[in-house]
C-alpha positions in Angstrom: 0.1 0.3 0.1 1.1 3.7 -0.8 1.9 4.9 2.8 1.6 8.2 1.7 -2.3 8.0 0.5 -4.1 10.9 3.2 -7.0 10.2 4.6 -9.8 13.4 3.4 -13.0 12.2 4.4 -14.8 14.0 7.3 -16.8 10.6 7.8 -17.0 7.1 7.2 -20.7 6.5 5.9 -20.1 3.1 3.9 -17.8 1.2 1.7 -19.6 2.3 -1.4 -18.0 5.6 -1.0 -14.7 4.9 -0.3 -11.7 4.2 -3.1 -9.6 0.8 -3.0 -6.9 3.3 -1.9 -8.8 4.5 1.5 -10.3 0.8 2.5 -6.6 -0.2 1.9 -5.6 3.3 4.4 -7.9 2.1 6.9 -6.4 -1.9 7.0 -3.1 -0.8 7.3 -3.8 1.5 10.3 -5.8 -0.8 12.0 -2.4 -3.5 11.2 -0.8 -0.6 13.6 -3.3 -0.8 16.1 -3.6 -4.1 16.4 -0.6 -4.1 18.4 -1.7 -2.1 20.7 -4.3 -4.6 21.9 -1.8 -7.2 22.9 0.2 -5.1 25.3 -0.2 -5.2 28.8 -1.8 -1.5 29.2 -3.9 -1.6 26.0 -3.8 2.4 25.6 -2.7 5.2 23.6 -2.7 8.7 23.4 -4.0 9.3 19.6 -7.3 10.6 20.8 -7.1 12.7 24.2 -9.0 15.5 24.4 -11.5 14.2 22.0 -14.9 13.0 22.8 -16.7 10.2 21.2 -20.7 9.6 21.3 -22.3 6.5 20.7 -25.4 6.6 19.8 -27.6 3.9 19.3 -31.2 3.9 18.4 -30.9 0.2 17.8 -30.0 -3.1 20.1 -25.6 -4.1 19.9 -23.1 -6.3 21.5 -20.3 -6.5 20.0 -20.4 -3.1 17.7 -21.4 -0.7 20.2 -19.1 -2.3 22.5 -16.4 -2.7 20.2 -16.4 1.5 19.7 -16.6 2.2 23.2 -13.1 0.1 23.9 -11.9 1.3 20.7 -12.8 4.8 21.7 -11.2 4.2 25.2 -8.2 2.7 24.0 -7.2 5.7 21.8 -7.6 7.7 25.4 -10.9 9.5 24.5 -13.5 10.5 26.3 -16.8 8.0 25.6 -20.5 8.4 26.3 -23.2 6.4 25.6 -26.9 7.6 25.3 -29.5 5.2 25.7 -32.3 5.7 23.3 -35.0 4.6 25.8 -33.8 6.6 28.3 -33.8 10.1 25.8 -35.4 12.9 24.4 -36.3 10.4 21.5 -38.7 9.1 23.3 -40.4 12.2 23.7 -40.2 13.1 19.7 -36.4 14.5 19.0 -35.8 14.3 15.5 -32.2 12.8 14.6 -31.3 16.4 13.6 -32.3 17.7 16.5 -30.4 15.1 18.6 -27.4 15.4 16.4 -27.0 19.6 17.0 -27.8 19.4 20.9 -25.2 16.3 21.2 -22.9 18.7 19.0 -23.1 21.6 21.3 -21.6 19.7 23.9 -18.9 20.2 22.2 -18.2 16.9 21.4 -15.8 15.5 18.4 -17.0 11.7 16.9 -20.6 10.4 16.8 -20.8 7.1 15.7 -24.5 6.3 15.1 -26.6 2.8 14.2 -30.0 3.3 13.2 -32.8 1.1 11.6 -33.5 3.7 8.7 -31.1 3.2 5.9 -29.2 6.8 5.0 -29.6 8.4 8.8 -25.9 8.3 9.1 -25.5 10.2 5.7 -28.5 12.7 7.1 -27.0 13.3 10.6 -23.3 13.7 8.5 -25.0 16.6 6.7 -26.5 18.8 9.3 -23.7 18.1 11.8 -20.2 19.6 11.8 -18.9 16.8 14.2 -17.6 13.3 12.8 -20.0 10.8 11.8 -19.6 7.1 11.6 -21.7 4.4 10.6 -21.9 2.1 12.6 -25.3 -0.1 10.7 -28.2 1.7 9.2 -31.2 -0.2 7.9 -30.8 -2.7 5.2 -27.7 -0.1 3.8 -24.6 -0.6 5.4 -22.5 -1.4 8.0 -18.6 -0.5 7.0 -17.0 -1.2 9.8 -18.1 -5.1 10.0 -16.8 -5.6 6.6 -13.4 -3.8 7.3 -13.0 -6.1 10.2 -13.8 -9.1 8.1 -11.6 -8.4 5.2 -8.9 -7.3 7.8 -9.8 -10.6 9.7 -9.1 -12.4 6.1 -6.1 -10.5 5.4 -4.7 -11.6 8.7 -5.4 -15.2 8.2 -4.4 -15.7 4.0 -2.3 -13.1 3.8 -4.1 -11.4 0.9 -7.7 -10.1 -0.5 -6.9 -10.0 -4.0 -7.8 -13.2 -5.9 -9.5 -14.9 -3.1 -12.9 -16.2 -3.7 -15.1 -15.6 -1.6 -18.6 -16.9 -1.0 -21.6 -14.6 1.2 -24.5 -17.3 2.2 -27.8 -16.2 4.0 -30.3 -13.6 4.3 -28.8 -11.2 1.3 -31.5 -9.1 0.9 -32.0 -7.7 4.2 -27.9 -7.6 5.5 -26.0 -4.7 5.5 -23.0 -6.5 6.2 -23.6 -8.1 2.7 -23.3 -5.1 1.0 -20.0 -3.2 2.7 -18.5 -6.6 2.2 -19.6 -6.7 -1.3 -18.4 -3.0 -1.6 -15.0 -3.8 0.0 -14.0 -7.2 -1.7 -14.7 -6.4 -5.0 -12.6 -3.3 -4.8 -10.0 -5.1 -3.3 -10.0 -7.5 -6.3 -11.6 -10.6 -4.5 -14.4 -13.0 -6.4 -17.7 -13.0 -4.3 -20.4 -15.2 -5.1 -24.1 -14.7 -2.9 -26.1 -17.5 -2.1 -29.2 -17.7 -0.7 -32.7 -18.7 -1.9 -33.9 -16.5 -4.4 -36.5 -14.5 -2.4 -33.7 -14.2 -0.5 -31.4 -12.2 -3.3 -32.1 -8.7 -4.3 -33.0 -8.0 -7.9 -29.8 -7.2 -9.5 -27.3 -7.5 -7.0 -25.2 -8.6 -10.1 -24.4 -5.0 -10.9 -22.6 -4.6 -8.2 -19.5 -7.7 -9.0 -21.1 -10.7 -7.3 -22.1 -14.4 -8.8 -25.1 -15.5 -7.5 -26.4 -18.8 -7.0 -28.8 -20.8 -4.6 -27.0 -23.9 -5.1 -24.8 -24.0 -1.5 -22.5 -26.9 -2.9 -21.4 -24.5 -5.8 -21.1 -21.5 -3.7 -18.4 -23.6 -1.0 -17.1 -25.8 -4.0 -13.9 -23.0 -4.8 -14.2 -20.8 -1.8 -11.4 -19.7 0.5 -13.5 -17.9 2.7 -17.4 -17.7 3.3 -19.1 -15.6 5.4 -22.1 -16.7 6.8 -25.4 -14.4 7.2 -27.9 -14.7 10.6 -31.1 -15.9 9.4 -33.5 -13.1 9.8 -36.9 -15.4 10.0 -38.6 -12.2 10.9 -38.9 -11.2 7.7 -38.9 -13.0 4.0 -37.4 -16.0 5.7 -40.5 -16.9 7.1 -41.6 -17.5 3.2 -38.5 -19.0 2.2 -38.7 -21.7 4.6 -41.8 -23.4 6.6 -39.0 -24.2 9.5 -35.7 -22.9 10.8 -34.7 -27.0 10.6 -35.5 -26.9 7.0 -33.4 -23.7 6.2 -30.9 -25.8 8.0 -31.4 -29.0 5.8 -30.8 -26.7 3.0 -28.4 -24.4 3.8 -26.8 -25.0 7.0 -23.1 -25.0 7.3 -22.3 -28.1 8.8 -19.3 -30.6 9.3 -20.0 -32.6 6.5 -20.4 -29.8 4.3 -17.2 -28.0 5.1 -15.3 -31.9 4.3 -15.9 -31.2 0.3 -14.5 -27.3 1.0 -10.8 -26.5 0.4 -9.3 -27.7 3.5 -8.1 -24.2 4.9 -11.6 -22.7 4.4 -12.2 -19.6 6.4 -15.4 -19.8 8.0 -16.6 -16.0 9.0 -20.2 -14.4 10.6 -20.4 -11.4 11.8 -22.8 -12.2 15.0 -24.9 -13.2 16.5 -24.6 -16.5 15.5 -27.9 -18.8 15.6 -26.3 -22.3 16.2 -28.3 -25.2 14.4 -29.8 -22.4 11.6 -26.8 -20.5 10.0 -24.1 -23.4 11.0 -23.7 -26.0 13.7 -21.6 -25.7 17.1 -19.4 -27.9 15.7 -18.3 -25.7 12.7 -18.5 -22.4 15.0 -16.3 -23.4 17.5 -14.0 -25.5 14.8 -10.7 -24.8 13.3 -11.8 -23.4 9.8 -14.1 -20.6 12.0 -12.5 -17.2 12.8 -15.4 -15.5 14.5 -13.6 -14.7 17.3 -10.8 -13.3 15.7 -13.1 -10.9 13.5 -14.5 -9.6 17.3 -10.8 -9.1 18.4 -10.3 -7.5 15.4 -13.1 -4.8 15.5 -11.5 -3.1 18.3 -8.3 -2.6 16.1 -10.1 -1.5 12.9 -12.6 1.0 14.7 -9.9 2.2 17.0 -8.2 3.0 13.2 -11.6 4.6 11.9 -12.2 6.6 15.2 -8.4 8.0 14.8 -8.7 9.1 10.5 -11.8 10.5 10.9 -10.5 12.6 13.6 -7.5 13.8 12.5 -9.3 14.0 8.3 -7.6 16.2 5.9 -10.2 17.4 4.5 -9.8 18.2 0.4 
């Protein structure tokens, strides 16, 4: 990577808006911060004096905790806003919430929202830096970045890899961000799901589409298995969760037909016995917990880059 690349974006709203070089810069920077997470004292002063606000309109375990740890390990002050106990419950709009938070002289807002495009709207209306922690069905950029960081750490490269994304593609912001990122870095991406769970026109994003799980697994160097969202159209695709597992679940038997060193990923939370068996989730090919660990270094990199962005 050309180390002379300079980050110029005030916000991180999605991988659709980043160049290959900008994605590589995040991964390179995350590599530097990964070392910090191995120290006895896991802290550097990079964001001392900065304040990061976590504004989550949806439940989260991994992402919110990871952003909080990332900010604290950069020595930033952190505020977590509980939406259920905030003025949002009194009818306050996202823009008003953002402007009021900004009036408290904070620096970065990390926002998760159930409406696609909400972080973009917020970013246009505040001067503070905005980081998208997942918006509707749109994007989840830091999840994709940590997935790619994990892949590169495990296999040494992204370019030329064959990666299959399996599960509820239609409703997955993780899938969209991964597709944008992986294709820009030169990976060959296949999406696999029942046809009802594959969005129309997704081929235009540069991916191969199949509803055949064996085809998706056959040549894959890595698979990213998504949570099956039965509360949405998944209920129409299959009469039962057991039926889905039978046809699309990743089992040890299926892995035997794959490349021996295939990498198994999942963004979490895992529904064991639906998307994959416990034997696979906890097996030698799984990097699921490594993804969680790497999320801290990646989010440290993102917070650092947006905090000191040299806007064009």
